[in-house]
N, C-alpha and C positions, 0 to 999 in steps of 0.2 A: 697711689697712693698706699702712703708708710705702712709695715704689718703695724694696724694697730690704733694709729692716729686715727685725726676726724681729719672730714672736710672742711674751708673754709666756706665762705660766704660763693671766688670765685672760683668753690673746687678744686682746689689745691691742697697740697698733703699736707697737715703743720703735723712736728710730733707730738708726741705726748708731753702731757711738764708728770716730773720728777716726780712722787710720789710724795705725796703731803706737803706742799713744795720745795723742797729743799733738794738744793742740793750741797756741797761739800766742798770749797774752789780754797784753796793758795791759804787751809790746815783750820781756814773760818769754813760754817755751817753756813747759807747765804737763804734769808728769806724771804720769794718775793708777790708781792701782793700789787699786778696792777702793774703798778712800772717799779714800784719804788725796791730795789733789792737792799738790805740792812745786811750788817756783819755781823752776828754771832758767833761771839768766841766763845765753843765746848768747853773754856782751860774757864769756868763763870756758869757756867751749869750750876753749880751747888748750891750757888748764892738764887738761882731763878726761884719764886713763889709763885705764886695763880696770887688772881685779884682775892677780892674777898670782904665777906660782910658788906658795912656801909659802899663800898668804894665799886665791890662788885655791886652791888642795887644803880650806887648815883652809873653810875658805865651804861646798864642797863637800860633802865631812865635818858637815859643826853641817845640813846641805839633809837630806843624806842619814838622819842616826838621828830627820829631824823627820818623813822624808814612814814611816822606820820606828816610830818610835810611832804615829802615825797609823793606818795600815794595822791593827796591833795595833790603835790598836784598836775602830774596827770591825770583828775581829771578835770584841772583848768584849764589841761590842753583841749586833753577832750570837750571840753563847753565853749573854745576859744574865749578864753580869755583874752584880756591883756594887757597883753607882754610889763607891766613896769608891775602888778597885779603879779606875775612869773616867778620876774626876778627878787620881788620884796619875797619872800616865797624858796627862792634858792637861795638868796643870805640869813632867810632862817636856817637852814640845813647848809652850810658853810658854817653858821654858830654855833651848831648842836654837835659837832658833827668837828669842830677847831674843840670845843671844850671838851670833850671826850677827849682829845686828842691831851694837850691840856694835863688832864684827870689823870693819864695811862703812865703818861710822864710820868708825871711826879712818884710817883709807884716802884714805874724802873728805878729812880735817883735815892728812894727812903730806902729799894728792896732789894734790889740789884747793884749799883753800883759803889752807894757809899760799904756797905753790904764788903765788898770784894774790896775794896782800899781799904777798912779795916784789917781785914783780912792778911794786906801786903801785896794782893795785888794789882800793879796799880798799872801799868801799862796792861795788862789784857782790858780795865773798864776802859783805863781811854781809849785802847783804843775803840771797844765798842760806844761810847759815848761817841766820841767823834763821826759812827755813822749812826748812834739816836739822832745828831742834832739835821741828823736832811728831815725829820718828821720838824719841822720848830722854822724847817726857810720859807713854806703856807704860814705859818698858824702866827698871827697881832701880837 
């Protein structure tokens, strides 16, 4: 096993992820969550603003709703629930997560993208926007 690495289910060594889940590639800071890699352009860092106020509360509420649905799904599976009832709950989770994504993207467009374009940083803003559109691929 590699030094400091963990083992997967088959006992093979797997490397430790980079600290913070970030790595720099080609001048971009890449952030990886699950299988989605987003190119985060460090030139736009001065425009980044955290979620706050009603928007932050909205996202937290939507994610807690999704978590509640997932917890309910786990109970249903343990209790051998009818598969169509499980699928209905999975659809509810997807809806909550999709709505969360839309709220977060609105924040990005209003607080990062628009500010960067107004400041004349059009090329890095468009590059990062193209990367952000990855999230829209599966959103209705």
